[in-house]
C-alpha positions as CSV (number, residue, x, y, z in Angstrom):
1,X,88.0,50.5,67.4
2,X,86.3,50.5,70.8
3,X,83.2,48.7,72.1
4,X,80.5,50.4,73.9
5,X,78.3,47.2,74.5
6,X,76.3,47.6,77.7
7,X,76.9,51.2,77.8
8,X,74.6,54.2,77.6
9,X,75.5,57.3,75.7
10,X,73.6,60.7,76.0
11,X,74.0,62.9,73.1
12,X,72.7,66.4,73.5
13,X,71.7,68.2,70.2
14,X,71.6,64.6,68.7
15,X,68.8,65.6,66.3
16,X,70.9,67.3,63.6
17,X,74.5,68.1,62.7
18,X,77.3,67.0,64.7
19,X,75.2,65.5,67.5
20,X,73.5,63.3,64.8
21,X,76.9,62.1,63.5
22,X,78.1,61.4,67.1
23,X,74.9,59.5,67.9
24,X,75.3,57.3,64.8
25,X,79.1,56.7,65.7
26,X,78.3,55.7,69.1
27,X,75.5,53.4,68.1
28,X,77.8,51.6,65.6
29,X,80.1,50.8,68.6
30,X,77.3,49.2,70.5
31,X,75.9,51.9,72.9
32,X,72.4,52.5,73.6
33,X,72.1,56.1,72.5
34,X,69.8,58.6,74.2
35,X,69.4,61.3,71.6
36,X,68.3,64.4,73.4
37,X,67.2,67.5,71.6
38,X,64.8,70.5,71.9
39,X,63.0,69.2,68.7
40,X,61.6,65.8,69.5
41,X,60.8,65.1,65.8
42,X,64.3,65.5,64.9
43,X,65.5,63.2,67.6
44,X,63.0,60.6,66.7
45,X,64.1,60.8,63.1
46,X,67.7,59.9,64.2
47,X,66.4,57.0,66.4
48,X,64.7,55.7,63.4
49,X,67.9,55.9,61.3
50,X,69.7,54.2,64.0
51,X,67.3,51.4,64.4
52,X,67.2,50.9,60.7
53,X,70.9,50.1,60.9
54,X,70.3,47.6,63.8
55,X,71.4,50.0,66.6
56,X,69.7,50.9,69.8
57,X,68.5,54.4,70.4
58,X,65.9,56.5,72.4
59,X,64.5,59.9,71.7
60,X,64.1,62.4,74.6
61,X,63.1,66.1,74.5
62,X,65.1,68.2,76.8
63,X,66.2,71.9,77.1
64,X,69.7,71.4,78.7
65,X,69.5,74.9,79.9
66,X,66.6,73.8,82.3
67,X,68.0,72.0,85.3
68,X,64.8,70.4,86.2
69,X,64.5,68.8,82.7
70,X,68.3,67.7,82.9
71,X,67.6,66.1,86.4
72,X,64.6,64.3,85.0
73,X,66.6,62.8,82.1
74,X,69.5,61.8,84.3
75,X,67.0,60.1,86.8
76,X,65.5,58.1,83.7
77,X,69.0,57.0,82.5
78,X,70.1,56.2,86.3
79,X,67.1,54.0,86.8
80,X,68.0,52.0,83.7
81,X,71.6,51.7,84.9
82,X,70.4,50.5,88.3
83,X,68.3,47.8,86.8
84,X,71.3,46.5,84.9
85,X,73.4,46.0,87.9
């Protein structure tokens, strides 16, 4: 197995299906997982599932076909990375 401690993962479509499974798997390896979905309620549900398993996750609503929304999301993630350096 691999470890993702001190890493951030962004999972688009993370509120259901394969994205949900990927988010759980990355969290189990130690990543802080940004669960990105059009449906914020679904993303928040997955965040709660991950936190119940002692993982770290954040829900963000984003339409990945909208360039401005993607840029805003990346700006948030980059600001967290810059604080960690």
